[in-house]
N, C-alpha and C positions, 0 to 999 in steps of 0.2 A: 504494500500500500504506500503510495507516494504522499508527500506532505500535504498536497492540495486536497486529496481525498480524506486525509486525516482531519484536516481543519473543517471540513464540511460536516463532520460528525459532532454529536453532543459531547461536551467535556465530561470527564469522570469527576464527580463531586462526592463529598462526604455523605450527603443525603442519599446517594445511590445505594447505601446499605439496605434501604427498605425495598429495593427492587431485586436484590439478590435472592436466589433460591439455592439453599444449601442441601445438596443431595448426599445421602449416606446410607449405611446399613443395608446394602444390597444382599438379598438372601434368595438362593435358588430353590424352586420347587423340587420335590423328590425326583421327578422325571426330567428335570433340567430344561423344561420348556418355558417356564415363566420365572421372573425375578420380582420379588417385592422389595420396595425400598422406601426410605423416609425422606420427606422434604420438609425442611425448616425454613421459616420466613419471619423476619422481624416485623413487628406491628408498631406503627407510630403512635397510635392512640393509647394503647395499653402498655407501651414501652416494655415489650417482652417478645418472646418467640412463640410461634404456633407451629405445630407439627402435624403432618398428615401422611398417610400411607398410600402409595401408588403401586401399581403392577405394570410390567411390560412383558409382552410376548417376544421371545428371542427370535422367532421366525418372521413374524409380521411387523415387529417393532411398534405395535399398538400399545400406547400408554393409557392407563385408566386410573382415575382417582377412586380409591376404594373406601377409605375411611378418613374423616377429618374431624368430626365433632369430638370435643373433649380431649384434645391433644393426643391423637392416636400415635402410638410409637411402639418400638420393639417388636416388629412382626416375626412370627414363627409359623412355619407351615405345619398344620396338623396332618394333612395328606395333600395329594395333588390338586385338590379342589377347594380346600378350606384353609383360611389363615386365622391364627390367634394373635391378638394384639392387646397391649395395655391401653387403658383410657380412663380419664377421670370424668366421663360424660354424665354419670349419675351420682357423683360423689360431691360432698361439700363438708366444710367444717373439719372436725376432729377425725372423721372417718377417712378423709383424703390424706391425712397425715399418718395414719396408723395402718392402712391397708392398701392393697393394690388390686384393682378390678380388671379382669381380663374378659374380652369378648371374642366371639368367632364370627367370621363372615365368609360367605361363599365367594369364590373367585369370580363368579358371574355377576356379583353385586347383590343388591337387596339390603335390608336392614340388618345391622349387626345384632347378634343375640348374646345375652350374658352367658359366660362360660364357667367362670369360677372367680372367687375373691380370696386372695391370700392375705392372712392377717398380719402383714408387715409391709414396709416399703421395700419393694423388690429392686435390687440393683441389676440382677441378671437372672433369667429363667432358662432352664434347659430341660428338655423332655428326657425321661428315663423309660424304663420298661413299664408296660401296663398303664395304670393311672397315676404313676408316681412322677413327680417333678422335682428337679433340683433347683433350689432357691439360694441365691447369694443376697444377704441382707445384713444390716448392722445389728449387732447384739451388744447389750449392756452387761458388762462383767461385774458390775457392782450392785449389790442388793441395797435398795433404799428403804429407810424406815418410813412408817406411816407419818404423815405430817398433819398437824392441826390446821384448822381453817385459817388462822392468822399467822402461821409460821412462814418464814422465807422459803422460797422454792429454788432448788438448785437448777441452774441453767437460765434462770431469769434474774434472780437477785444476786447470785454468786456462782462461781465455778470452783471446783476442787481439782488441783493438778497433783497427780501422784506418780507420774511416769514420764519418760521421754521417748518419743515426742508427745507433747500434751495437746497439740492441735495440728491440723493438716490443711493445707491450702485447698479451698473448694469444699471442704467437709466440716470446717469449724472445729470446736473443741472436741478432741477425741480421747481424752484421758479415760481409761477403762472401757473404751468402746472398740469393737473389732468387727471386721467384715467376716461373717461366719457363713457356713453352708448348712442348709436345712433340707429335709425331705418333706414335700407336701403331698398328702394323699388326696387325689382329686375326688374320691368318693366320700371320705369322712371329713375332709378339710382339716385334718390333723397336721401340725407342723412340728417336726422333730429335728433337733440339731444333731449333726454328725461330726462337726469339727470340735476338737477339745477346747476347754475354757482357755482364754487368753491367746489363742492362735489367730493371727491376722492373715487371712487368706489373700495371697498375692495372685495366684493363677490356678485354674482348675479345668478339667475336661471330663467328659463322659465317654465310656467305651462304646463301640459301634452297636453292641447288643443292648445298651442301656442298663447294664447290670453292675457296672463298676464306676467309681469316681476316683480320679487321681487329683491330688491338690498339693500345694506347697505354701509355706508361710512360717514366720518365726513365732515362737511361743515366748512370752515375756510378761512380767508384771512390774518391771521397774525401768530398765533401759532396753530399748529394742536392739537386738543384735543384728549384725550384717549377714550372718549365715542362717540357713534354715534347712529343714528336711523336706523330703518328698514322701507323700503318704498315699495309701490305697484303701478305699472303702469298698466293701462287698455288700451289695444290696440284699442278696439272698441270705447271707449269714449274719449281716449286721455288724461284722467285725472290721476293725481298722488295723492296719499294720504300717509301720514305718519302713520305707524302702531304702532311703539314703540317709546317712548320718547327718545330723544337724550342725556339725562343726566343720564340714569340708568346704562348703561354698554356699553362696546364696542362690537357691533355685528360683528362677523368676519367669520361666515360660514352660507350660505343660501342655502336651497334646498326645492323645491316644493314637496309636498306629493300629487300627483295628481293635481287637480285643486283648491281644497278648503282649503288646509292646507299648512302651511310653517314651516319647521324645521329651527331653527337657534340657534346659540350659543351666549351667552353673557358673557363677561369676565369683572371682576373688578380687580383692581390693587393695593389692599392694601399691598400685599406682593409679593415678587419674587416667581415664580414657581406656582402660582395659576392656577388650571385647569378651563376651562370655564364651565358654567352651560348650560344645554340643554333645549330648549323650543320648543313648537309647537303653532303656531298662527292659530286659526280657523277663516277663513274669514267670514263665515256665522254668527257666534256668535260674531265676532269682539272682541275676547278675546285671551289672551296668557296664556298658561299653562306651568309651569315648570315641567320638567320630573325629576325622581329620580336622585340624584347625583351619577355619576359613577366614579368620581375621576380619570379621564383620558382625555387627549387632543385628538383631531382628527388629523390623519395624520401619515405618516411614519417619525419618527425622527432618524432612524438608519443610521448612517453616512457611506459613502463610496466615494472614489474618482473614482469609476468605474461605476457610473450611470449618465445618460445624457438624458435630455428630460423630458416631463411633464407626468402627469397621474392623474386620478380622485382620490380623497380621500373621496368622498361622492356621493351617487346616490340612487334614489328611484326606486323600482320595484313594479309597480301597480299590476301585476298578483299575487304577493305574499304579497302585502301590507306590505312591509318591507323597512326599510331604511338601506342601506348598508354603512358602514364606516370603515376607517382604524384607528387602534389604536396601540400604541406602548406599549409593556409590556416587562420589563427587556430589553434584547438586541435583541428583535424581534418586527416586526410589523405584525399585524394580520388583517384579514378581519372579521368584526363583522356584525351581523344583529340585528336591533332594531325593536321591535313590537310597537304597538300604545301606550302601557303603559310605554314605555321606558326601557323595559327589554332587556338586551343584551345577544346574543348567539354567541359563537365563531364559525365561519364558516370554516376558514382555520386552519389546524392542523399541517402542515409541518413547521419545524423550518426554520427561515430565515427572509427575509424582502420583503414585497410587496410594490412595488413602484407606482402602479396604478391598476385600474380595470374597468370593465364595466359589466353591467348586463341587460339581456333581458329575462323576464320570468324565465324559469329554466336554462337558459344558463348564465354562469359566466366565464369571462376570467380575468386573472390577469397577470401583468408583475411582475416577482418576481425573487429575488436572492436566489437560493436554494443551500445549501452546499457551495462549492467554485466556483459556476458558476456565470457568469455575468447574468444580467437580460435577461430572455426569456419569451415568452408567454406560459401560461398554461391554460387549462380549469379546472374548479373547480366545483365539485358537491356540490350544496348548502345544501344537506341533509347529506351526509356522510363526506364531507370535502376532498374526494379523488381528487387528482390532476393528470392531464395527460399533459406531455410536448408536446407542439405543434410546437415549433421552436428550432433550434439548431445552431444559427449563430455563436456561440463561441465554439461549441463542438470540432472541429478539433484543435483549439488552446489549449484548456484545456486538451485534451487527450495527447498532445505532450509536455506539459510543466510541470515542477516540481513545482506544486502548493501545498503549505503546509497548511493543515487544522488546525485551532486553537483548542487547548484543553481548556476546561473551568473547573472552580472549584468555589465552594462557601465556605464562611467562616463566622463565627459569629464575627462581628467587635466590637471593643471597643466602637464604637459610638451607639451600641444598635441595629443596623440593620444587617440583613444577606446581605452580599456583594458578588458580582460576579466578577471573574477575567478571563482573556483570555491570553493564551500563545501560540505563534507560534514558533516552534523550527527551528533552522537553517536547510536549505535544506541538508547540508552535516553532520547533527548531528551524532556524535559517542559518546556513553556514556563514561564518564570518562575524556573527553576532555573539557577544559575550553573555554567558549565563551563570547564575549561581549553581551550586551543587550541594547535595546532602550525602554524606557517607553513612550508610545504614549498617549497623552491627548487630548480628543475630544473638539470640540468647543461648543458654546452655552451660558452658561453651560447646558441649557435645551434641550440637544439632547442626543443621546445614542450610545454606541459602541456595536457591536454584532459580530457574527461569520461569517459575509458575506465577499465576496471577496473584498480585499483592495489592489490596485496595489502597493502603497507605502510600505505596510507591506510585501508583497511578494518579492519585490526587496530587502528589508533589509534582509529578511530570506535567500534569495538566495546569499546574500553577506556575509553570515556567522554570522548573528545576531539572538539572541532571540528577539522576539518582544512581549512586554507585555502591556496589557491595561485593564482598568476597568471603571466603572461608579461611580464616587464619588458622595457624596451628592451635590445636585444641578442639577443632570441629570434627563432626562425624563424617562418614562417607569415605574415609581413607583408612590407613592402617592404624592400629592402636598406638604405634610409635608416634604417628602424626598427632593423635589426639592427646598424647601424654604431655601435659604442661605442669606436672607436679612441681610445686615450689617455684614456678616460673611465671605465674600470672603477673601481667603488667610489664613483662620483659619480652619474651619471645613473641607473644601475640601482638603487643604494642609495636614491636619492630616490623611485623608483617603488615599491619595496617598503615603504618607510615610509608613503607615501601610501596604498598598498593596505591596510596594516594599519589606518589611520584609517577607510578606507571600510568595511572589514569590521566593525570595532567599532561604527560608526554604524548599520549595517544589522542587526547581530545583537547586540542588547544583552544576550543571555544568555551571551555570552562574558565571562569575567572578564579584564579588561584587564591585571591584575597577574599573570596566570598564562598568558602566551603564550610558547611556545618556538619556536625556529627549527631547521630541519633541512634539509640539502642535501648533494649529492654532486658531486664534480668541480668544475665552476664553482660549483655550489651550495655545495660545501664551501669554496671560496674566499670566497663571500659570507658564509657563517656566520663564518669566521675574521675577515673584515673587520668585520662588524657587532659582534662582541663587543668590538672595540677602538675602536668609534666611537659606540656607544650603549649605555645601560644599560636600554633599554626592555624587553628580553626576559629572561625568568626562567631560561631554560636553553637550551643550544645543543648540537646533535649535528652534527659536521662529519665528512663521509665522503670518502675518496679525494680529499683536499683540496689546496689550494695556499696556501702561506703566504709564500713569499719568491721573487719573480720574479728576483732576482739569481742564485739557484741553479736555479730551475725551468727557466729557459730554456737551461740548459747541460747538464742530465742527463736529459731526458725525450725520448721518441720524436718528439714534435712541437714541443718547446720551441724548438729552434734556428731555426724559421721562424715558427711560430704565435704564440709569445709576443713575439718581436721585432716582429711586426706589431701586436699588441695594445698594446704599450708605446710603440711608435714609436722605440725605441732599444735597443741592447744596453747592458748595465751600464757598460761602459767608454766608451760614447758619451755617456751622460747618466745618471750614477749616481743623482742625486737624483730624476729622473723615474721611473726603474724602482723605486727604493726607496719612493717616495711612493705607488705603486699596489700595494705589497706589504702584505698584512695584518699581517705581522710588525712593521711599523713602528709599529703601534698596539697591539701585544699587551701592552705595559706598562700600558695603561689598562684592560685587561679586568677586569670584575667579574662577568661572567656565567659560571656554571658550564659548563665545556666538556668534552664527550666527543668524542674523536677515534677514528674507526673506519677502519682502514687495512689494506691487503694488502701483503705483502712482495715480490710480483712484479708490482706495479702500475708499469709503465714509462711510463704516461701522466701520472700524478701520483705521483712516486717517494716512498717512505716517509719520506725525509729531510724532506719538507715537513711532514708530521704531527709528526715528532720535534721539529723546530724550534719549531713552534707549542706543542706540549705543554710543552717545556722553558721557553719564555718565559712562558707563562701560569702555570705551576706556581710560578715564582719570584715572582710577584706575591702569592702567598698565596691566589689564587682556586682553587676546587676544579676539578681537571682530571684526566681519566682517558684513557688511550690503550689501545686493543685492537688488536693486530696479528695479522692472520690469515695463517698460514703457507701458502704454495703457492697463494695466490689472486692475482688481478690486478684490473684496473680494473672488471671485470664481476662482481664478487662478488655484488652485490644482484640481478643478473639471470640469471647462469648459473654462479655459484659452487657448490661442493659443497653439497648440500641442508642438511646439518647446520650448515655455516658460515653459510648464509643465515639459518637460524633463530636461531642464536646472535647474529648481527648485530642482528636485530630485538629479541631479548631484551635485549641491552645497551641499545639505544636506548630501549625502552619502560620499562625499570627506571630509567633516568636521568631520563626525563620524569616518571615517577611520583614519584620522589624530590623533584623541585623544583617540579612543577606541581600536585601533589595535596596 
């Protein structure tokens, strides 16, 4: 598309969030002829998201809205003609908080009928044998005494913290609460817990015959350990046995390979960035076998603020005797197939990011971001890798708006690695004219940036900015050696970003080198805070959900007590100087770059105290600083926060950059 065609289109704006359709949770019917999927959409008036369930025929590509009323979600196929889904259509008040209602509806349509009500808030539901269902839900490990009418109520008037972590981002205060597994009897409505007290379920799966459950997770009542065991529950005997010792490694992905084998991953934590090792447990032989090391994590690590909803990252196909899994490579995520010997084959060959998938025999569907499209459902041939687009919920929007595709380049870095960079030109780009630019820094650091649609980047480009970004050392998608920046935060990664800026300015002379800003969230927020105290090169900074002081961050966040200790190589009392030297606050007195801090007051991953400290320190230097605190939001503000808050966040950011870069 040339610039003239681009200019005739409607600019991308912050308010376009209300036009996006977020597609996720594609699930194939047992015969592989249909796929059900979820569509989420932001609502301006109610300032929330509404969900609906759609189906698509893989042969005819006919899409049909099946259920919308009451926030229909979590579709499960009962058979080739009927879907089960969760909905709050007939619920209100306390019942909606204490139970989950499920309905069934025919593929041909009609009115949904009540199917069952489970007396807990279900996080995930899986069908087992007969009328038995496996339920993942929160359990309270603490027995509470009866309270009088006028006594204070825990959770409203006060909280009690008795363990670490005591809260968790997106879930609130979690002291003495665990994600547990239950069996639900569809005939009697009985709910029976099968995981032991104080076990936090991380991952689980059900055997092909529906008679066994394998799960993993740590057991603790004081400090959560890094390692955990693998367990097996037998539905017929009601017995549980531990398969893998709980001191070897952290088991964090579990998938049944039919009925007799279990795939799982085991991670050790000697260094930051380590990839997990892959294992297969043979139930008949009662032995575990380690598969060849593939130097990659499982899942999609490619970031975007325009994906919403869940999706599988791991699934087994009995007909092909293959384990399918997502892996991130450079700035893309791909669908891979693994045989019994651990050999991996790339299944998807189209560039972009796959956010979830499902497989039944020769039928494979993926939800994927291709080109500059938001996620849609595609069918994928497991032999050729050919894809066919099945949905087009965002086609009309993308056809009518001026979306700018990133350009990418690679270069040999001073650090010894080949590095990759991305550049989005301003929507009104005219060669020879000077433009400001924003260097975007992703979170993690073990995530990755790619060429997928990013709403924030498109808004900046349509406002006249070059948007540039890269994957410095510490990022995902490369080797674990590349991702390992243990005790090197603020040095190796900082050097990579400075060199990348040089590379971009050399390749794109229309960028005004005096009008370059920096922006990032989470780890990217850490890096923005670090950079304003260690260089005057950038004209403005926007730091989001950030880190400023590892002396405090490691003690009051959900992952700080283990993750930050690993990054720093010490707790504050073990080596105060080392921890302080890697804290951006140590250089804040040198800051001359105008700094905007965007923060949520329920962000338990990067607690608001980090932003408050940085704001106070920079403000005292006389440098312009501003802090915006969003009430009721968490670490996911930019991705799944209330729609109006997401728009306000971008408004604050763009006004700050306009003030200092234009």
